[in-house]
C-alpha positions in Angstrom: 7.8 -29.2 -0.7 5.5 -27.7 -3.0 6.4 -24.5 -5.2 3.2 -22.4 -5.7 3.1 -19.4 -7.9 0.3 -16.9 -7.4 -0.6 -15.0 -10.7 -3.7 -12.3 -11.2 -5.0 -11.9 -15.0 -2.5 -13.6 -17.0 -4.1 -13.3 -19.7 -4.3 -9.9 -20.5 -1.1 -9.7 -22.7 1.6 -11.8 -23.9 4.4 -10.8 -22.0 2.4 -11.8 -18.8 1.6 -14.9 -20.2 5.6 -15.4 -21.6 6.8 -14.5 -18.2 4.8 -16.9 -16.2 5.8 -19.7 -18.3 9.5 -19.0 -17.4 8.8 -18.9 -14.1 6.9 -22.1 -14.1 9.9 -23.7 -16.3 12.5 -22.4 -13.8 10.4 -23.9 -11.0 10.2 -27.3 -12.8 14.0 -27.5 -12.8 13.9 -27.9 -8.8 12.3 -31.2 -9.2 9.5 -30.1 -6.9 5.8 -29.9 -7.5 4.4 -26.9 -8.7 1.2 -25.1 -8.4 -0.2 -22.3 -10.4 -3.1 -20.7 -9.2 -4.1 -18.3 -11.9 -6.4 -15.9 -10.2 -8.9 -13.6 -12.4 -8.1 -14.8 -15.8 -10.7 -15.1 -18.4 -11.3 -18.8 -18.4 -11.6 -19.1 -22.3 -9.4 -16.9 -23.1 -6.3 -18.4 -20.7 -3.9 -20.5 -23.1 -1.5 -20.5 -20.1 0.8 -22.2 -19.8 1.6 -24.2 -23.0 3.6 -26.5 -20.6 2.7 -30.0 -19.4 4.6 -31.9 -16.9 2.9 -34.6 -13.9 4.2 -32.1 -11.5 2.8 -29.1 -12.6 -0.9 -28.7 -11.2 -3.0 -25.2 -12.5 -6.1 -24.2 -10.6 -7.6 -21.3 -11.9 -10.2 -19.0 -9.5 -12.3 -16.0 -10.2 -13.3 -14.2 -7.2 -14.9 -11.1 -9.1 -11.6 -8.7 -9.0 -10.9 -9.7 -5.7 -8.1 -11.2 -5.2 -8.3 -14.3 -2.7 -5.2 -16.3 -4.4 -3.1 -16.1 -1.4 -5.6 -17.7 1.1 -6.5 -20.4 -1.6 -2.9 -21.3 -2.4 -1.7 -21.8 1.6 -5.0 -24.3 1.9 -4.2 -26.0 -1.2 -0.4 -26.1 -0.1 -0.9 -27.8 3.5 -4.4 -29.4 3.5 -4.3 -30.6 -0.1 -0.8 -31.4 -0.8 -0.3 -32.1 2.8 3.3 -30.3 2.1 5.6 -29.6 5.2 7.3 -26.5 3.3 5.8 -24.0 0.7 7.3 -21.8 -1.2 4.9 -19.1 -2.4 6.3 -16.6 -5.6 4.7 -14.3 -7.6 4.7 -15.3 -11.5 7.7 -12.8 -12.3 10.3 -14.7 -10.1 13.0 -17.0 -12.0 14.5 -19.3 -9.5 18.5 -19.9 -9.8 19.9 -23.3 -9.5 20.5 -24.5 -6.2 18.1 -21.6 -4.5 14.9 -23.9 -3.4 17.8 -26.0 -1.6 19.6 -23.5 -0.1 16.3 -22.1 1.3 15.3 -25.7 2.6 18.5 -25.9 4.3 18.2 -22.5 6.0 14.3 -23.2 7.0 15.8 -26.9 8.4 18.2 -25.1 10.6 
């Protein structure tokens, strides 16, 4: 299982950075690997996230105002990470305790 968080131009304001950090922290509490795909941010200006974890991988892409993040994240999750399951969520989603396990149990039944 990998949790993939999609973001788009998160460097445009402080609120987006804060929301993304909350989303990452909630995902890290699940114990699963996390991928943050930061799409469209100015790579020099981006300071997100200020979180370090061996469970977190950050990929920054910029396709000249065309969002291809969903395709990129699916390719990474299933071909590079070799996950059997992938939870894809936007960077404003906060996971509750036990929510990922409940989703996994539902998928396995």
